[in-house]
DSSP file (Angstrom, degrees, kcal/mol; ACC not computed):
  #  RESIDUE AA STRUCTURE BP1 BP2  ACC     N-H-->O    O-->H-N    N-H-->O    O-->H-N    TCO  KAPPA ALPHA  PHI   PSI    X-CA   Y-CA   Z-CA
    1    1 A X     >        0   0    0      0, 0.0     4,-1.7     0, 0.0     5,-0.2   0.000 360.0 360.0 360.0 -38.9  -26.0  -78.0 -191.0
    2    2 A X  H >>  +     0   0    0      2,-0.2     4,-2.5     1,-0.2     3,-0.6   0.962 360.0  52.2 -61.4 -49.1  -26.9  -76.9 -187.5
    3    3 A X  H 3> S+     0   0    0      1,-0.3     4,-2.6     2,-0.2     5,-0.2   0.887 108.2  50.7 -59.8 -41.4  -30.2  -75.5 -188.9
    4    4 A X  H 3> S+     0   0    0      2,-0.2     4,-1.7     1,-0.2    -1,-0.3   0.833 110.2  49.9 -55.6 -38.7  -31.0  -78.8 -190.5
    5    5 A X  H <X S+     0   0    0     -4,-1.7     4,-1.6    -3,-0.6    -2,-0.2   0.880 111.4  49.5 -71.8 -41.9  -30.3  -80.7 -187.3
    6    6 A X  H  X S+     0   0    0     -4,-2.5     4,-1.5     2,-0.2    -2,-0.2   0.951 111.0  46.9 -65.8 -48.7  -32.5  -78.3 -185.3
    7    7 A X  H  X S+     0   0    0     -4,-2.6     4,-0.5     1,-0.2    -1,-0.2   0.889 112.2  51.4 -61.7 -35.9  -35.5  -78.5 -187.7
    8    8 A X  H  < S+     0   0    0     -4,-1.7     4,-0.4     1,-0.2     3,-0.4   0.846 112.1  47.5 -70.6 -28.5  -35.3  -82.3 -187.8
    9    9 A X  H  < S+     0   0    0     -4,-1.6     4,-0.4     1,-0.2    -1,-0.2   0.737 115.5  42.8 -77.1 -22.6  -35.3  -82.4 -184.1
   10   10 A X  H  X S+     0   0    0     -4,-1.5     4,-1.8    -5,-0.1     5,-0.3   0.352  87.8  95.7-105.2   4.4  -38.2  -80.0 -183.7
   11   11 A X  H  X S+     0   0    0     -4,-0.5     4,-2.7    -3,-0.4     5,-0.5   0.978  86.2  42.5 -67.2 -56.9  -40.4  -81.5 -186.4
   12   12 A X  H  > S+     0   0    0     -4,-0.4     4,-2.9     1,-0.2    -1,-0.2   0.935 115.1  49.5 -58.0 -45.4  -42.5  -83.8 -184.3
   13   13 A X  H  4 S+     0   0    0     -4,-0.4    -1,-0.2     2,-0.2    -2,-0.2   0.880 116.5  41.7 -62.1 -33.0  -43.0  -81.3 -181.5
   14   14 A X  H  < S+     0   0    0     -4,-1.8    -2,-0.2    -3,-0.2    -1,-0.2   0.927 129.8  24.9 -79.7 -48.3  -44.1  -78.6 -183.9
   15   15 A X  H  < S-     0   0    0     -4,-2.7     8,-0.2    -5,-0.3    -3,-0.2   0.582  90.8-133.6 -95.8  -9.7  -46.3  -80.7 -186.2
   16   16 A X  S  < S+     0   0    0     -4,-2.9     2,-0.3    -5,-0.5    -4,-0.2   0.401  77.4  70.1  81.7  -6.1  -47.3  -83.4 -184.1
   17   17 A X  S    S-     0   0    0     -6,-0.4    -2,-0.2     4,-0.1    -1,-0.1  -0.945  88.5 -91.9-141.0 164.1  -46.6  -86.2 -186.7
   18   18 A X    >   -     0   0    0     -2,-0.3     3,-2.1     1,-0.1     2,-0.0  -0.311  60.6 -79.6 -71.2 156.5  -43.4  -87.7 -188.2
   19   19 A X  T 3  S+     0   0    0      1,-0.3    -1,-0.1   -11,-0.1     3,-0.1  -0.384 120.1  27.0 -64.0 132.7  -42.0  -86.2 -191.5
   20   20 A X  T 3  S+     0   0    0      1,-0.4     2,-0.3    -3,-0.1    -1,-0.3   0.316 110.1  82.2  97.4 -10.6  -44.0  -87.5 -194.4
   21   21 A X    <   +     0   0    0     -3,-2.1    -1,-0.4     4,-0.0     3,-0.3  -0.837  67.8  35.4-127.3 164.2  -47.2  -88.1 -192.4
   22   22 A X  S >> S-     0   0    0     -2,-0.3     4,-0.7     1,-0.2     3,-0.6  -0.388 100.1 -41.7  92.1-166.5  -50.1  -85.9 -191.3
   23   23 A X  T 34 S+     0   0    0      1,-0.2    -1,-0.2    -8,-0.2     4,-0.1   0.715 119.4  70.8 -73.9 -24.1  -52.0  -82.9 -192.6
   24   24 A X  T 34 S+     0   0    0     -3,-0.3    -1,-0.2     1,-0.2    -2,-0.1   0.782 102.9  41.9 -71.9 -27.0  -49.1  -81.0 -194.0
   25   25 A X  T <4 S-     0   0    0     -3,-0.6    -1,-0.2     1,-0.2    -2,-0.2   0.803  91.8-157.7 -83.7 -36.0  -48.5  -83.5 -196.9
   26   26 A X     <  -     0   0    0     -4,-0.7     2,-0.3    -3,-0.0    -1,-0.2  -0.408  43.7 -23.5  75.1-153.2  -52.0  -84.2 -198.0
   27   27 A X        -     0   0    0     -2,-0.1     2,-0.1    -4,-0.1    -4,-0.0  -0.695  66.5-113.6 -98.0 144.8  -53.0  -87.2 -199.9
   28   28 A X        -     0   0    0     -2,-0.3     2,-0.5     1,-0.0    -1,-0.1  -0.354  25.3-152.9 -68.9 146.3  -50.6  -89.3 -202.0
   29   29 A X        -     0   0    0     -2,-0.1     2,-0.8     4,-0.0     3,-0.1  -0.984   7.5-157.1-125.1 126.7  -51.1  -89.4 -205.7
   30   30 A X    >>  -     0   0    0     -2,-0.5     3,-1.4     1,-0.1     4,-1.3  -0.877  13.5-155.8 -97.1 101.1  -50.0  -92.4 -207.8
   31   31 A X  H 3>>S+     0   0    0     -2,-0.8     4,-3.5     1,-0.3     5,-0.6   0.819  87.2  57.1 -60.9 -37.1  -49.6  -90.8 -211.3
   32   32 A X  H 3>5S+     0   0    0      1,-0.2     4,-1.3     3,-0.2    -1,-0.3   0.839 105.3  54.8 -63.7 -26.9  -50.1  -93.9 -213.4
   33   33 A X  H <45S+     0   0    0     -3,-1.4    -1,-0.2     2,-0.2    -2,-0.2   0.881 117.4  34.4 -69.1 -34.2  -53.5  -94.3 -211.7
   34   34 A X  H  <5S+     0   0    0     -4,-1.3    -2,-0.2    -3,-0.2    -1,-0.2   0.870 138.1  16.7 -88.3 -39.2  -54.5  -90.9 -212.7
   35   35 A X  H  X5S-     0   0    0     -4,-3.5     4,-0.6    -5,-0.2    -3,-0.2   0.498 103.7-114.8-115.9  -6.3  -52.8  -90.5 -216.1
   36   36 A X  H  X< -     0   0    0     -4,-1.3     4,-2.1    -5,-0.6    -1,-0.2  -0.043  39.9 -76.5  80.9 166.9  -51.9  -94.1 -217.1
   37   37 A X  H  > S+     0   0    0      1,-0.2     4,-2.2     2,-0.2     5,-0.2   0.902 131.0  46.8 -76.7 -36.5  -48.3  -95.3 -217.5
   38   38 A X  H  > S+     0   0    0      2,-0.2     4,-2.3     1,-0.2    -1,-0.2   0.893 113.4  47.3 -65.5 -37.9  -47.8  -93.7 -220.9
   39   39 A X  H  X S+     0   0    0     -4,-0.6     4,-2.2     2,-0.2    -2,-0.2   0.869 112.9  48.9 -70.5 -37.5  -49.2  -90.4 -219.8
   40   40 A X  H  X S+     0   0    0     -4,-2.1     4,-2.4     2,-0.2    -2,-0.2   0.871 111.0  50.0 -73.5 -34.1  -47.1  -90.4 -216.5
   41   41 A X  H  X S+     0   0    0     -4,-2.2     4,-2.7     2,-0.2     5,-0.2   0.960 113.8  46.0 -67.1 -50.2  -43.9  -91.2 -218.4
   42   42 A X  H  X S+     0   0    0     -4,-2.3     4,-2.0     1,-0.2    -2,-0.2   0.863 113.0  51.6 -52.4 -40.0  -44.6  -88.3 -220.9
   43   43 A X  H  X S+     0   0    0     -4,-2.2     4,-2.3     2,-0.2    -1,-0.2   0.936 111.4  43.4 -65.8 -49.0  -45.4  -86.1 -218.2
   44   44 A X  H  X S+     0   0    0     -4,-2.4     4,-2.3     2,-0.2    -2,-0.2   0.888 115.2  49.8 -63.9 -40.4  -42.3  -86.7 -216.1
   45   45 A X  H  X S+     0   0    0     -4,-2.7     4,-1.6     2,-0.2    -1,-0.2   0.863 109.0  52.8 -61.4 -39.5  -40.1  -86.5 -219.2
   46   46 A X  H  X S+     0   0    0     -4,-2.0     4,-2.7    -5,-0.2    -2,-0.2   0.894 109.4  48.3 -64.3 -47.6  -41.7  -83.3 -220.2
   47   47 A X  H  X S+     0   0    0     -4,-2.3     4,-2.1     1,-0.2    -2,-0.2   0.923 112.2  49.4 -63.6 -41.8  -41.0  -81.8 -216.7
   48   48 A X  H  X S+     0   0    0     -4,-2.3     4,-1.6     2,-0.2    -1,-0.2   0.786 111.2  49.3 -68.2 -27.1  -37.4  -82.9 -216.8
   49   49 A X  H  X S+     0   0    0     -4,-1.6     4,-3.1     2,-0.2    -1,-0.2   0.889 111.1  49.9 -74.8 -40.4  -36.9  -81.5 -220.3
   50   50 A X  H  X S+     0   0    0     -4,-2.7     4,-2.4     1,-0.2    -2,-0.2   0.903 110.9  48.2 -61.3 -39.5  -38.4  -78.2 -219.3
   51   51 A X  H  X S+     0   0    0     -4,-2.1     4,-2.5     2,-0.2    -1,-0.2   0.894 111.7  51.6 -68.2 -37.9  -36.1  -78.0 -216.2
   52   52 A X  H  X S+     0   0    0     -4,-1.6     4,-2.6     2,-0.2     5,-0.3   0.946 112.3  46.7 -63.4 -47.9  -33.0  -78.9 -218.5
   53   53 A X  H  X S+     0   0    0     -4,-3.1     4,-2.2     1,-0.2    -2,-0.2   0.888 111.2  50.4 -67.5 -31.9  -33.9  -76.2 -220.9
   54   54 A X  H  X S+     0   0    0     -4,-2.4     4,-2.3    -5,-0.2    -1,-0.2   0.907 112.6  45.2 -68.9 -40.6  -34.4  -73.8 -218.2
   55   55 A X  H  X S+     0   0    0     -4,-2.5     4,-2.6     2,-0.2     5,-0.2   0.939 112.8  52.2 -65.2 -43.3  -31.0  -74.5 -216.5
   56   56 A X  H  X S+     0   0    0     -4,-2.6     4,-2.2     1,-0.2    -2,-0.2   0.893 109.0  50.3 -59.8 -42.9  -29.3  -74.4 -219.8
   57   57 A X  H  X S+     0   0    0     -4,-2.2     4,-1.7    -5,-0.3    -1,-0.2   0.926 109.6  50.2 -60.4 -42.9  -30.8  -71.0 -220.6
   58   58 A X  H  X S+     0   0    0     -4,-2.3     4,-1.2     1,-0.2    -2,-0.2   0.887 111.9  48.0 -67.8 -32.4  -29.8  -69.6 -217.2
   59   59 A X  H  X S+     0   0    0     -4,-2.6     4,-0.6     1,-0.2     3,-0.5   0.920 109.0  51.2 -72.5 -32.9  -26.2  -70.8 -217.8
   60   60 A X  H >< S+     0   0    0     -4,-2.2     3,-0.9     1,-0.2    -1,-0.2   0.863 106.7  57.6 -66.0 -31.5  -26.0  -69.4 -221.3
   61   61 A X  H 3< S+     0   0    0     -4,-1.7    -1,-0.2     1,-0.2    -2,-0.2   0.815  99.6  58.7 -66.5 -32.6  -27.2  -66.0 -219.8
   62   62 A X  H 3<        0   0    0     -4,-1.2    -1,-0.2    -3,-0.5    -2,-0.2   0.744 360.0 360.0 -71.1 -22.3  -24.3  -66.0 -217.4
   63   63 A X    <<        0   0    0     -3,-0.9    -1,-0.2    -4,-0.6    -2,-0.2   0.455 360.0 360.0 -94.8 360.0  -21.7  -66.1 -220.3
């Protein structure tokens, strides 16, 4: 908790911008603009499914 408070307090002096702005984050991307609404939905659901399968696999290996 203390570390998070220190990093939050030092963010602007270190990077010169507020969190979420400036060179560190790059340009924002709106997925439906790039992939369409259907492609974006399928892409996000595929990532969530892959993450779910990965976590389930890790949990099964523990037992």
